[in-house]
C-alpha atoms as one frame of an Amber mdcrd trajectory, in Angstrom:
protein
 242.080 -33.858 183.048 242.307 -30.152 183.893 245.857 -30.611 185.203 246.887
 -32.341 181.965 245.419 -29.516 179.864 247.103 -26.883 182.049 250.441 -28.708
 181.826 250.086 -28.974 178.034 249.296 -25.278 177.675 252.244 -24.307 179.856
 254.688 -26.579 177.973 253.416 -25.828 174.460 255.499 -22.636 173.996 258.669
 -24.487 175.036 257.928 -27.353 172.619 257.215 -24.954 169.732 260.330 -22.929
 170.573 262.462 -26.107 170.665 261.125 -27.142 167.255 262.048 -23.771 165.765
 265.632 -23.888 167.109 266.286 -27.633 166.659 268.746 -28.907 164.070 269.638
 -32.260 162.512 273.226 -32.588 161.289 273.848 -35.367 158.729 277.284 -35.713
 157.228 280.244 -37.648 155.947 283.212 -37.744 158.263 286.920 -38.416 158.119
 287.774 -40.285 161.338 291.272 -41.688 161.915 291.898 -41.275 158.133 288.847
 -43.438 157.320 285.475 -42.406 155.901 282.351 -42.664 158.033 278.915 -41.166
 158.604 277.481 -38.993 161.364 273.985 -38.055 162.564 273.284 -35.551 165.361
 269.883 -34.298 166.516 270.298 -31.089 168.483 267.169 -29.895 170.277 267.238
 -26.119 170.624 266.812 -24.854 174.162 266.948 -21.343 172.693 268.530 -19.744
 169.622 272.025 -19.985 171.136 272.083 -23.368 172.852 271.167 -26.933 171.867
 271.472 -30.343 173.456 270.920 -33.659 171.746 272.146 -37.099 170.807 274.467
 -38.320 168.114 275.714 -41.517 166.519 278.649 -42.097 164.161 279.641 -45.115
 162.100 283.317 -45.324 161.277 286.427 -47.411 161.839 289.357 -47.235 164.218
 292.423 -49.436 163.751 290.554 -51.198 160.893 287.678 -52.224 163.195 284.115
 -50.893 163.266 283.462 -48.225 165.899 280.015 -46.766 166.639 280.175 -43.874
 169.121 276.852 -43.026 170.833 276.978 -39.662 172.563 275.395 -36.618 174.145
 276.065 -33.454 172.142 275.986 -29.986 173.742 276.173 -27.106 171.269 276.480
 -23.327 171.401 275.840 -21.283 168.277 275.361 -17.705 167.195 273.637 -16.711
 163.937 275.220 -13.818 161.991 273.222 -13.244 158.786 273.288 -16.711 157.156
 276.468 -17.897 158.880 276.288 -19.690 162.212 279.593 -20.410 164.009 279.322
 -23.129 166.680 281.278 -24.804 169.452 280.319 -28.137 170.950 281.210 -30.878
 173.368 280.511 -34.596 173.033 280.432 -37.222 175.768 279.551 -40.862 175.262
 280.305 -44.525 174.822 282.028 -46.129 171.805 280.729 -49.532 170.718 284.041
 -51.161 169.825 285.645 -54.608 170.129 289.086 -55.627 168.928 291.125 -58.748
 169.577 294.494 -58.029 171.163 297.407 -60.489 171.253 300.359 -60.268 173.628
 303.204 -62.467 174.847 303.148 -63.419 178.533 306.089 -64.333 180.805 306.280
 -67.897 179.448 306.600 -66.474 175.899 303.217 -67.864 174.917 300.856 -65.789
 172.807 297.784 -64.792 174.800 294.589 -63.166 173.564 292.270 -60.635 175.129
 289.721 -58.198 173.798 289.816 -54.409 173.859 286.368 -52.851 174.378 285.046
 -49.294 174.314 284.816 -47.645 177.729 284.021 -43.939 177.155 284.989 -40.933
 175.100 284.790 -37.179 175.155 285.520 -34.540 172.574 285.293 -30.870 171.763
 285.051 -29.085 168.483 284.142 -26.097 166.432 282.397 -25.577 163.149 280.352
 -23.332 160.933 276.913 -23.623 159.339 275.805 -21.738 156.255 271.998 -21.566
 156.216 270.552 -21.341 152.702 266.925 -21.555 153.879 265.559 -24.386 155.986
 268.451 -26.505 154.720 272.079 -25.544 155.147 275.581 -26.964 154.899 278.127
 -27.355 157.681 281.771 -28.161 158.295 283.217 -29.097 161.681 286.416 -30.248
 163.339 286.333 -32.396 166.500 289.163 -33.598 168.720 288.225 -36.796 170.569
 289.812 -38.815 173.351 288.735 -42.478 173.423 289.307 -44.635 176.495 289.228
 -48.429 176.204 289.343 -51.365 178.607 290.359 -54.999 178.439 287.628 -57.637
 178.575 289.656 -59.405 181.273 292.675 -58.345 183.315 295.658 -59.602 181.286
 298.823 -60.103 183.351 302.454 -60.943 182.767 304.026 -62.697 185.767 301.211
 -61.461 188.003 301.502 -57.785 186.982 298.973 -55.971 184.817 299.872 -55.822
 181.145 299.809 -51.999 180.989 297.385 -49.116 181.354 294.144 -49.322 179.450
 294.732 -48.128 175.893 293.685 -44.706 174.592 293.329 -43.140 171.142 293.028
 -39.476 170.147 291.773 -39.218 166.564 290.601 -36.013 164.949 287.266 -35.911
 163.141 286.423 -33.683 160.181 282.750 -33.675 159.169 281.010 -32.111 156.152
 277.268 -32.354 155.622 273.764 -30.944 155.616 271.747 -29.235 158.354 267.973
 -29.511 158.514
């Protein structure tokens, strides 16, 4: 019991400090020319650095895509304006049917699935009080895989597909 109390007392300043520097970013996004929504919880390590998790709901090639990711953020407060840079690394939940013609000229089907993605971006926050507004731009690189290994005459169809959409997000910071 004494060890638990000692551990709690030692960790309490870090927990209180993280609460003071943590942010939640909620916004509307423009992803691959389609509207979507974004939520990021960034837990403040200190006043300049945060790490957290994010989830987006959007579409890519007219199919639903839900990226789940780790968000690493650097920020610097100047009066009420807080410029930021960030990196995102994660997994896109995505499935799309893909049709192709094999060597016998028959139409074959396979499925394209999300494999991983990474992105980097910049933005700015304007803090009004405890609530602020933000705008950000993110460049992402999505990597996909085929559900099976489609072949034409014994050779692989082609490299796994990739997409590089830009993301513009506007929203609120809590």
